PDBQT receptor file of N, H, CA, C and O in Angstrom, charges set to zero:
ATOM      1  N   MET A   1     -17.906   1.039   6.276  1.00  0.00    +0.000 N 
ATOM      2  CA  MET A   1     -17.507   2.393   6.527  1.00  0.00    +0.000 C 
ATOM      3  C   MET A   1     -18.682   3.312   6.220  1.00  0.00    +0.000 C 
ATOM      4  O   MET A   1     -19.438   3.092   5.274  1.00  0.00    +0.000 OA
ATOM      5  N   THR A   2     -18.811   4.313   7.020  1.00  0.00    +0.000 N 
ATOM      6  H   THR A   2     -18.198   4.492   7.789  1.00  0.00    +0.000 HD
ATOM      7  CA  THR A   2     -19.879   5.279   6.812  1.00  0.00    +0.000 C 
ATOM      8  C   THR A   2     -19.306   6.684   6.857  1.00  0.00    +0.000 C 
ATOM      9  O   THR A   2     -18.153   6.894   7.235  1.00  0.00    +0.000 OA
ATOM     10  N   GLY A   3     -20.112   7.614   6.473  1.00  0.00    +0.000 N 
ATOM     11  H   GLY A   3     -21.048   7.444   6.166  1.00  0.00    +0.000 HD
ATOM     12  CA  GLY A   3     -19.683   9.001   6.528  1.00  0.00    +0.000 C 
ATOM     13  C   GLY A   3     -19.429   9.555   5.146  1.00  0.00    +0.000 C 
ATOM     14  O   GLY A   3     -19.551   8.850   4.144  1.00  0.00    +0.000 OA
ATOM     15  N   LYS A   4     -19.080  10.805   5.106  1.00  0.00    +0.000 N 
ATOM     16  H   LYS A   4     -18.981  11.377   5.921  1.00  0.00    +0.000 HD
ATOM     17  CA  LYS A   4     -18.809  11.482   3.847  1.00  0.00    +0.000 C 
ATOM     18  C   LYS A   4     -17.306  11.489   3.601  1.00  0.00    +0.000 C 
ATOM     19  O   LYS A   4     -16.532  11.935   4.449  1.00  0.00    +0.000 OA
ATOM     20  N   PHE A   5     -16.897  10.993   2.435  1.00  0.00    +0.000 N 
ATOM     21  H   PHE A   5     -17.526  10.631   1.746  1.00  0.00    +0.000 HD
ATOM     22  CA  PHE A   5     -15.488  10.957   2.066  1.00  0.00    +0.000 C 
ATOM     23  C   PHE A   5     -15.033  12.351   1.655  1.00  0.00    +0.000 C 
ATOM     24  O   PHE A   5     -15.683  13.021   0.853  1.00  0.00    +0.000 OA
ATOM     25  N   SER A   6     -13.926  12.768   2.210  1.00  0.00    +0.000 N 
ATOM     26  H   SER A   6     -13.398  12.224   2.862  1.00  0.00    +0.000 HD
ATOM     27  CA  SER A   6     -13.365  14.074   1.878  1.00  0.00    +0.000 C 
ATOM     28  C   SER A   6     -11.946  13.868   1.360  1.00  0.00    +0.000 C 
ATOM     29  O   SER A   6     -11.108  13.277   2.041  1.00  0.00    +0.000 OA
ATOM     30  N   ASN A   7     -11.684  14.357   0.156  1.00  0.00    +0.000 N 
ATOM     31  H   ASN A   7     -12.365  14.837  -0.397  1.00  0.00    +0.000 HD
ATOM     32  CA  ASN A   7     -10.359  14.237  -0.433  1.00  0.00    +0.000 C 
ATOM     33  C   ASN A   7      -9.850  15.626  -0.798  1.00  0.00    +0.000 C 
ATOM     34  O   ASN A   7     -10.266  16.186  -1.813  1.00  0.00    +0.000 OA
ATOM     35  N   PRO A   8      -8.959  16.189   0.008  1.00  0.00    +0.000 N 
ATOM     36  CA  PRO A   8      -8.463  17.536  -0.283  1.00  0.00    +0.000 C 
ATOM     37  C   PRO A   8      -7.522  17.585  -1.486  1.00  0.00    +0.000 C 
ATOM     38  O   PRO A   8      -7.275  18.663  -2.028  1.00  0.00    +0.000 OA
ATOM     39  N   ASP A   9      -6.992  16.430  -1.914  1.00  0.00    +0.000 N 
ATOM     40  H   ASP A   9      -7.192  15.554  -1.474  1.00  0.00    +0.000 HD
ATOM     41  CA  ASP A   9      -6.088  16.393  -3.063  1.00  0.00    +0.000 C 
ATOM     42  C   ASP A   9      -6.917  16.363  -4.335  1.00  0.00    +0.000 C 
ATOM     43  O   ASP A   9      -7.535  15.344  -4.644  1.00  0.00    +0.000 OA
ATOM     44  N   GLN A  10      -6.940  17.441  -5.063  1.00  0.00    +0.000 N 
ATOM     45  H   GLN A  10      -6.437  18.269  -4.812  1.00  0.00    +0.000 HD
ATOM     46  CA  GLN A  10      -7.744  17.544  -6.280  1.00  0.00    +0.000 C 
ATOM     47  C   GLN A  10      -6.915  17.338  -7.542  1.00  0.00    +0.000 C 
ATOM     48  O   GLN A  10      -7.331  17.729  -8.632  1.00  0.00    +0.000 OA
ATOM     49  N   GLY A  11      -5.732  16.719  -7.395  1.00  0.00    +0.000 N 
ATOM     50  H   GLY A  11      -5.393  16.401  -6.509  1.00  0.00    +0.000 HD
ATOM     51  CA  GLY A  11      -4.863  16.476  -8.544  1.00  0.00    +0.000 C 
ATOM     52  C   GLY A  11      -5.452  15.469  -9.516  1.00  0.00    +0.000 C 
ATOM     53  O   GLY A  11      -6.367  14.717  -9.179  1.00  0.00    +0.000 OA
ATOM     54  N   HIS A  12      -4.914  15.466 -10.720  1.00  0.00    +0.000 N 
ATOM     55  H   HIS A  12      -4.171  16.077 -10.994  1.00  0.00    +0.000 HD
ATOM     56  CA  HIS A  12      -5.381  14.538 -11.745  1.00  0.00    +0.000 C 
ATOM     57  C   HIS A  12      -4.568  13.254 -11.744  1.00  0.00    +0.000 C 
ATOM     58  O   HIS A  12      -4.685  12.451 -12.670  1.00  0.00    +0.000 OA
ATOM     59  N   ASP A  13      -3.751  13.048 -10.728  1.00  0.00    +0.000 N 
ATOM     60  H   ASP A  13      -3.656  13.700  -9.976  1.00  0.00    +0.000 HD
ATOM     61  CA  ASP A  13      -2.930  11.843 -10.666  1.00  0.00    +0.000 C 
ATOM     62  C   ASP A  13      -3.261  11.002  -9.429  1.00  0.00    +0.000 C 
ATOM     63  O   ASP A  13      -2.398  10.311  -8.888  1.00  0.00    +0.000 OA
ATOM     64  N   THR A  14      -4.517  11.069  -8.993  1.00  0.00    +0.000 N 
ATOM     65  H   THR A  14      -5.219  11.631  -9.433  1.00  0.00    +0.000 HD
ATOM     66  CA  THR A  14      -4.924  10.320  -7.808  1.00  0.00    +0.000 C 
ATOM     67  C   THR A  14      -5.874   9.188  -8.194  1.00  0.00    +0.000 C 
ATOM     68  O   THR A  14      -6.495   9.223  -9.257  1.00  0.00    +0.000 OA
ATOM     69  N   ASP A  15      -5.982   8.195  -7.332  1.00  0.00    +0.000 N 
ATOM     70  H   ASP A  15      -5.478   8.166  -6.468  1.00  0.00    +0.000 HD
ATOM     71  CA  ASP A  15      -6.928   7.094  -7.543  1.00  0.00    +0.000 C 
ATOM     72  C   ASP A  15      -8.358   7.618  -7.585  1.00  0.00    +0.000 C 
ATOM     73  O   ASP A  15      -9.161   7.192  -8.415  1.00  0.00    +0.000 OA
ATOM     74  N   GLU A  16      -8.662   8.529  -6.700  1.00  0.00    +0.000 N 
ATOM     75  H   GLU A  16      -8.009   8.875  -6.026  1.00  0.00    +0.000 HD
ATOM     76  CA  GLU A  16     -10.018   9.090  -6.631  1.00  0.00    +0.000 C 
ATOM     77  C   GLU A  16     -10.397   9.764  -7.952  1.00  0.00    +0.000 C 
ATOM     78  O   GLU A  16     -11.509   9.573  -8.446  1.00  0.00    +0.000 OA
ATOM     79  N   TRP A  17      -9.504  10.532  -8.514  1.00  0.00    +0.000 N 
ATOM     80  H   TRP A  17      -8.602  10.688  -8.113  1.00  0.00    +0.000 HD
ATOM     81  CA  TRP A  17      -9.788  11.197  -9.792  1.00  0.00    +0.000 C 
ATOM     82  C   TRP A  17     -10.023  10.162 -10.891  1.00  0.00    +0.000 C 
ATOM     83  O   TRP A  17     -10.962  10.280 -11.678  1.00  0.00    +0.000 OA
ATOM     84  N   ALA A  18      -9.157   9.146 -10.936  1.00  0.00    +0.000 N 
ATOM     85  H   ALA A  18      -8.394   9.050 -10.297  1.00  0.00    +0.000 HD
ATOM     86  CA  ALA A  18      -9.282   8.118 -11.969  1.00  0.00    +0.000 C 
ATOM     87  C   ALA A  18     -10.635   7.420 -11.880  1.00  0.00    +0.000 C 
ATOM     88  O   ALA A  18     -11.312   7.262 -12.896  1.00  0.00    +0.000 OA
ATOM     89  N   LEU A  19     -11.037   7.002 -10.690  1.00  0.00    +0.000 N 
ATOM     90  H   LEU A  19     -10.486   7.130  -9.865  1.00  0.00    +0.000 HD
ATOM     91  CA  LEU A  19     -12.304   6.301 -10.521  1.00  0.00    +0.000 C 
ATOM     92  C   LEU A  19     -13.497   7.201 -10.827  1.00  0.00    +0.000 C 
ATOM     93  O   LEU A  19     -14.462   6.765 -11.454  1.00  0.00    +0.000 OA
ATOM     94  N   ARG A  20     -13.433   8.434 -10.393  1.00  0.00    +0.000 N 
ATOM     95  H   ARG A  20     -12.649   8.789  -9.884  1.00  0.00    +0.000 HD
ATOM     96  CA  ARG A  20     -14.521   9.385 -10.625  1.00  0.00    +0.000 C 
ATOM     97  C   ARG A  20     -14.707   9.697 -12.112  1.00  0.00    +0.000 C 
ATOM     98  O   ARG A  20     -15.796  10.078 -12.541  1.00  0.00    +0.000 OA
ATOM     99  N   ASN A  21     -13.638   9.533 -12.891  1.00  0.00    +0.000 N 
ATOM    100  H   ASN A  21     -12.754   9.223 -12.542  1.00  0.00    +0.000 HD
ATOM    101  CA  ASN A  21     -13.676   9.848 -14.310  1.00  0.00    +0.000 C 
ATOM    102  C   ASN A  21     -13.723   8.602 -15.199  1.00  0.00    +0.000 C 
ATOM    103  O   ASN A  21     -13.398   8.673 -16.384  1.00  0.00    +0.000 OA
ATOM    104  N   GLY A  22     -14.122   7.479 -14.637  1.00  0.00    +0.000 N 
ATOM    105  H   GLY A  22     -14.386   7.421 -13.674  1.00  0.00    +0.000 HD
ATOM    106  CA  GLY A  22     -14.343   6.272 -15.421  1.00  0.00    +0.000 C 
ATOM    107  C   GLY A  22     -13.104   5.465 -15.764  1.00  0.00    +0.000 C 
ATOM    108  O   GLY A  22     -13.157   4.588 -16.626  1.00  0.00    +0.000 OA
ATOM    109  N   TYR A  23     -12.001   5.745 -15.107  1.00  0.00    +0.000 N 
ATOM    110  H   TYR A  23     -11.958   6.458 -14.406  1.00  0.00    +0.000 HD
ATOM    111  CA  TYR A  23     -10.774   4.987 -15.337  1.00  0.00    +0.000 C 
ATOM    112  C   TYR A  23     -10.615   3.910 -14.270  1.00  0.00    +0.000 C 
ATOM    113  O   TYR A  23     -11.302   3.926 -13.248  1.00  0.00    +0.000 OA
ATOM    114  N   VAL A  24      -9.718   2.994 -14.514  1.00  0.00    +0.000 N 
ATOM    115  H   VAL A  24      -9.160   2.982 -15.343  1.00  0.00    +0.000 HD
ATOM    116  CA  VAL A  24      -9.347   1.981 -13.533  1.00  0.00    +0.000 C 
ATOM    117  C   VAL A  24      -8.078   2.459 -12.854  1.00  0.00    +0.000 C 
ATOM    118  O   VAL A  24      -7.185   3.000 -13.506  1.00  0.00    +0.000 OA
ATOM    119  N   SER A  25      -7.996   2.263 -11.558  1.00  0.00    +0.000 N 
ATOM    120  H   SER A  25      -8.721   1.823 -11.029  1.00  0.00    +0.000 HD
ATOM    121  CA  SER A  25      -6.791   2.634 -10.826  1.00  0.00    +0.000 C 
ATOM    122  C   SER A  25      -6.041   1.359 -10.449  1.00  0.00    +0.000 C 
ATOM    123  O   SER A  25      -6.579   0.502  -9.748  1.00  0.00    +0.000 OA
ATOM    124  N   VAL A  26      -4.807   1.235 -10.913  1.00  0.00    +0.000 N 
ATOM    125  H   VAL A  26      -4.370   1.931 -11.483  1.00  0.00    +0.000 HD
ATOM    126  CA  VAL A  26      -3.978   0.076 -10.608  1.00  0.00    +0.000 C 
ATOM    127  C   VAL A  26      -2.846   0.542  -9.708  1.00  0.00    +0.000 C 
ATOM    128  O   VAL A  26      -2.075   1.433 -10.065  1.00  0.00    +0.000 OA
ATOM    129  N   VAL A  27      -2.759  -0.074  -8.537  1.00  0.00    +0.000 N 
ATOM    130  H   VAL A  27      -3.386  -0.797  -8.248  1.00  0.00    +0.000 HD
ATOM    131  CA  VAL A  27      -1.756   0.327  -7.556  1.00  0.00    +0.000 C 
ATOM    132  C   VAL A  27      -0.887  -0.881  -7.212  1.00  0.00    +0.000 C 
ATOM    133  O   VAL A  27      -1.382  -1.847  -6.633  1.00  0.00    +0.000 OA
ATOM    134  N   PRO A  28       0.398  -0.844  -7.558  1.00  0.00    +0.000 N 
ATOM    135  CA  PRO A  28       1.269  -1.969  -7.202  1.00  0.00    +0.000 C 
ATOM    136  C   PRO A  28       1.507  -1.966  -5.691  1.00  0.00    +0.000 C 
ATOM    137  O   PRO A  28       1.834  -0.935  -5.104  1.00  0.00    +0.000 OA
ATOM    138  N   THR A  29       1.341  -3.121  -5.083  1.00  0.00    +0.000 N 
ATOM    139  H   THR A  29       1.076  -3.959  -5.560  1.00  0.00    +0.000 HD
ATOM    140  CA  THR A  29       1.563  -3.235  -3.646  1.00  0.00    +0.000 C 
ATOM    141  C   THR A  29       2.477  -4.409  -3.358  1.00  0.00    +0.000 C 
ATOM    142  O   THR A  29       2.682  -5.278  -4.205  1.00  0.00    +0.000 OA
ATOM    143  N   GLN A  30       3.013  -4.424  -2.171  1.00  0.00    +0.000 N 
ATOM    144  H   GLN A  30       2.845  -3.718  -1.482  1.00  0.00    +0.000 HD
ATOM    145  CA  GLN A  30       3.882  -5.509  -1.738  1.00  0.00    +0.000 C 
ATOM    146  C   GLN A  30       3.564  -5.813  -0.285  1.00  0.00    +0.000 C 
ATOM    147  O   GLN A  30       3.406  -4.905   0.531  1.00  0.00    +0.000 OA
ATOM    148  N   TYR A  31       3.472  -7.079   0.025  1.00  0.00    +0.000 N 
ATOM    149  H   TYR A  31       3.599  -7.816  -0.639  1.00  0.00    +0.000 HD
ATOM    150  CA  TYR A  31       3.169  -7.505   1.384  1.00  0.00    +0.000 C 
ATOM    151  C   TYR A  31       4.265  -8.447   1.826  1.00  0.00    +0.000 C 
ATOM    152  O   TYR A  31       4.366  -9.556   1.302  1.00  0.00    +0.000 OA
ATOM    153  N   ASP A  32       5.078  -8.042   2.762  1.00  0.00    +0.000 N 
ATOM    154  H   ASP A  32       4.996  -7.140   3.187  1.00  0.00    +0.000 HD
ATOM    155  CA  ASP A  32       6.222  -8.839   3.199  1.00  0.00    +0.000 C 
ATOM    156  C   ASP A  32       6.285  -8.824   4.721  1.00  0.00    +0.000 C 
ATOM    157  O   ASP A  32       6.535  -7.781   5.324  1.00  0.00    +0.000 OA
ATOM    158  N   LEU A  33       6.058  -9.982   5.344  1.00  0.00    +0.000 N 
ATOM    159  H   LEU A  33       5.854 -10.829   4.854  1.00  0.00    +0.000 HD
ATOM    160  CA  LEU A  33       6.096 -10.081   6.803  1.00  0.00    +0.000 C 
ATOM    161  C   LEU A  33       7.453 -10.553   7.325  1.00  0.00    +0.000 C 
ATOM    162  O   LEU A  33       7.599 -10.810   8.520  1.00  0.00    +0.000 OA
ATOM    163  N   THR A  34       8.434 -10.666   6.449  1.00  0.00    +0.000 N 
ATOM    164  H   THR A  34       8.315 -10.457   5.478  1.00  0.00    +0.000 HD
ATOM    165  CA  THR A  34       9.743 -11.141   6.870  1.00  0.00    +0.000 C 
ATOM    166  C   THR A  34      10.376 -10.159   7.853  1.00  0.00    +0.000 C 
ATOM    167  O   THR A  34      10.431  -8.956   7.597  1.00  0.00    +0.000 OA
ATOM    168  N   ALA A  35      10.851 -10.686   8.974  1.00  0.00    +0.000 N 
ATOM    169  H   ALA A  35      10.806 -11.663   9.182  1.00  0.00    +0.000 HD
ATOM    170  CA  ALA A  35      11.549  -9.861   9.968  1.00  0.00    +0.000 C 
ATOM    171  C   ALA A  35      13.028  -9.830   9.585  1.00  0.00    +0.000 C 
ATOM    172  O   ALA A  35      13.846 -10.548  10.159  1.00  0.00    +0.000 OA
ATOM    173  N   HIS A  36      13.350  -8.996   8.620  1.00  0.00    +0.000 N 
ATOM    174  H   HIS A  36      12.685  -8.412   8.154  1.00  0.00    +0.000 HD
ATOM    175  CA  HIS A  36      14.709  -8.949   8.076  1.00  0.00    +0.000 C 
ATOM    176  C   HIS A  36      15.754  -8.677   9.163  1.00  0.00    +0.000 C 
ATOM    177  O   HIS A  36      16.885  -9.153   9.068  1.00  0.00    +0.000 OA
ATOM    178  N   HIS A  37      15.387  -7.929  10.173  1.00  0.00    +0.000 N 
ATOM    179  H   HIS A  37      14.468  -7.542  10.250  1.00  0.00    +0.000 HD
ATOM    180  CA  HIS A  37      16.338  -7.610  11.246  1.00  0.00    +0.000 C 
ATOM    181  C   HIS A  37      16.721  -8.848  12.062  1.00  0.00    +0.000 C 
ATOM    182  O   HIS A  37      17.745  -8.832  12.744  1.00  0.00    +0.000 OA
ATOM    183  N   ALA A  38      15.924  -9.919  12.008  1.00  0.00    +0.000 N 
ATOM    184  H   ALA A  38      15.092  -9.932  11.453  1.00  0.00    +0.000 HD
ATOM    185  CA  ALA A  38      16.184 -11.116  12.800  1.00  0.00    +0.000 C 
ATOM    186  C   ALA A  38      16.958 -12.188  12.043  1.00  0.00    +0.000 C 
ATOM    187  O   ALA A  38      17.380 -13.173  12.649  1.00  0.00    +0.000 OA
ATOM    188  N   ILE A  39      17.154 -12.030  10.758  1.00  0.00    +0.000 N 
ATOM    189  H   ILE A  39      16.812 -11.229  10.266  1.00  0.00    +0.000 HD
ATOM    190  CA  ILE A  39      17.795 -13.070   9.949  1.00  0.00    +0.000 C 
ATOM    191  C   ILE A  39      19.213 -13.357  10.412  1.00  0.00    +0.000 C 
ATOM    192  O   ILE A  39      19.608 -14.521  10.488  1.00  0.00    +0.000 OA
ATOM    193  N   SER A  40      19.982 -12.333  10.720  1.00  0.00    +0.000 N 
ATOM    194  H   SER A  40      19.662 -11.388  10.657  1.00  0.00    +0.000 HD
ATOM    195  CA  SER A  40      21.369 -12.569  11.155  1.00  0.00    +0.000 C 
ATOM    196  C   SER A  40      21.415 -13.380  12.445  1.00  0.00    +0.000 C 
ATOM    197  O   SER A  40      22.293 -14.228  12.602  1.00  0.00    +0.000 OA
ATOM    198  N   THR A  41      20.509 -13.142  13.355  1.00  0.00    +0.000 N 
ATOM    199  H   THR A  41      19.796 -12.453  13.228  1.00  0.00    +0.000 HD
ATOM    200  CA  THR A  41      20.446 -13.922  14.597  1.00  0.00    +0.000 C 
ATOM    201  C   THR A  41      20.077 -15.366  14.306  1.00  0.00    +0.000 C 
ATOM    202  O   THR A  41      20.693 -16.285  14.845  1.00  0.00    +0.000 OA
ATOM    203  N   LEU A  42      19.093 -15.571  13.471  1.00  0.00    +0.000 N 
ATOM    204  H   LEU A  42      18.592 -14.824  13.033  1.00  0.00    +0.000 HD
ATOM    205  CA  LEU A  42      18.658 -16.925  13.125  1.00  0.00    +0.000 C 
ATOM    206  C   LEU A  42      19.765 -17.704  12.410  1.00  0.00    +0.000 C 
ATOM    207  O   LEU A  42      19.892 -18.916  12.585  1.00  0.00    +0.000 OA
ATOM    208  N   ASN A  43      20.557 -17.004  11.611  1.00  0.00    +0.000 N 
ATOM    209  H   ASN A  43      20.454 -16.019  11.469  1.00  0.00    +0.000 HD
ATOM    210  CA  ASN A  43      21.650 -17.682  10.905  1.00  0.00    +0.000 C 
ATOM    211  C   ASN A  43      22.740 -18.186  11.865  1.00  0.00    +0.000 C 
ATOM    212  O   ASN A  43      23.532 -19.055  11.502  1.00  0.00    +0.000 OA
ATOM    213  N   GLN A  44      22.779 -17.652  13.060  1.00  0.00    +0.000 N 
ATOM    214  H   GLN A  44      22.136 -16.945  13.355  1.00  0.00    +0.000 HD
ATOM    215  CA  GLN A  44      23.769 -18.086  14.057  1.00  0.00    +0.000 C 
ATOM    216  C   GLN A  44      23.306 -19.304  14.829  1.00  0.00    +0.000 C 
ATOM    217  O   GLN A  44      24.115 -19.923  15.520  1.00  0.00    +0.000 OA
ATOM    218  N   TRP A  45      22.055 -19.669  14.741  1.00  0.00    +0.000 N 
ATOM    219  H   TRP A  45      21.398 -19.167  14.180  1.00  0.00    +0.000 HD
ATOM    220  CA  TRP A  45      21.533 -20.837  15.442  1.00  0.00    +0.000 C 
ATOM    221  C   TRP A  45      22.126 -22.112  14.825  1.00  0.00    +0.000 C 
ATOM    222  O   TRP A  45      22.281 -22.201  13.607  1.00  0.00    +0.000 OA
ATOM    223  N   ASN A  46      22.445 -23.067  15.646  1.00  0.00    +0.000 N 
ATOM    224  H   ASN A  46      22.319 -22.994  16.636  1.00  0.00    +0.000 HD
ATOM    225  CA  ASN A  46      22.995 -24.327  15.194  1.00  0.00    +0.000 C 
ATOM    226  C   ASN A  46      21.858 -25.329  15.029  1.00  0.00    +0.000 C 
ATOM    227  O   ASN A  46      21.588 -26.134  15.920  1.00  0.00    +0.000 OA
ATOM    228  N   LEU A  47      21.199 -25.268  13.879  1.00  0.00    +0.000 N 
ATOM    229  H   LEU A  47      21.419 -24.614  13.154  1.00  0.00    +0.000 HD
ATOM    230  CA  LEU A  47      20.052 -26.149  13.655  1.00  0.00    +0.000 C 
ATOM    231  C   LEU A  47      20.444 -27.392  12.903  1.00  0.00    +0.000 C 
ATOM    232  O   LEU A  47      19.596 -28.242  12.631  1.00  0.00    +0.000 OA
TER     233      LEU A  47
């Protein structure tokens, strides 16, 4: 990535603020590829 980073949010509760001030930023994430909308259809299959 190139260019100048611009962050209009100047709050003290952002990742950018934490990193700029020597803190570590921990962000909980979740990655789920399950197609929950398809489960009911799959449950009807006679496997």
